[in-house]
Phi, psi and omega in degrees: 000322180294327180291328174296316183289322182298319181286331186273340182286130180296324181300327182290317180292329175296315182296316180299312180298317179306305181303305183302322176298315184293318177296320182279307182284325187290334173299303176309307180300320179295321177297312178294322179295310180299316181298315182295317181290323174299318179299313177300321181288325179293318180297320181294318177300320184288321173300311180293326171297311177300318177297315181298321175297318180300315183297314173306315181295319179296316179302312179297324179292323174294319172302315181289322174297321175293319176299320178288329173296316178296323180290323172295320179300308182298321176300314182298319177301316173301318178292323179294312182297322176300313181297317175305310182297315187289327175297320176294319174301309180303315184293319178292319181295323181292314182292324174298312180299319179290324175299309180301313181300323180291319180295314177299319176291324176296316174303308180300321179292318179302317178300318180296317183293312178302318176299317177298318176304309180298321184288323182294317184292322176294323176294323181289324178295316181291322172296318178298317179301320181292319176292327176293317182300317179300317183291322179290325179299312184296317180294317186288325183288326178281328188249337182278126178258163182303330178285319174295327183289321181295312180298318181295322181290313174304320180291322183285333178281332181287332178277349186299311185300321180296313186296320181289323180297325178288321180290328184289331183281000000 
């Protein structure tokens, strides 16, 4: 009896049709839904793999950039050290050149002083020779007689062969 009322009740048929509909359509829906979810999972896996690849690539680029920065820093330090050494060398060379120039100027000044001293000594000698010559002339005029003059000339002529002989040797 119970079965008869169940089969005659419209609500029962709605429930049976609902279950049958769910069984028939639900299977297809379930397949479509799982296919969609699998496709979405595959897309997420691909995105994760791409993100991992990009992260690895970024880490490699960071490592490379750090290495280049360190190399550039080392090169800059080397250039700076070289520039300091070159500046020190140039300063030493300039100091040596200045010292040499000062020594040359001092030597030139000393040479000029020596030349001026020699010129002054030569002038004094020349003036002394002139004065001595004038004094000798005055003495000879005043004290030399014609007889003494002849004797002096004879004595000078007699000494010529000895003087000429010394020069020839």
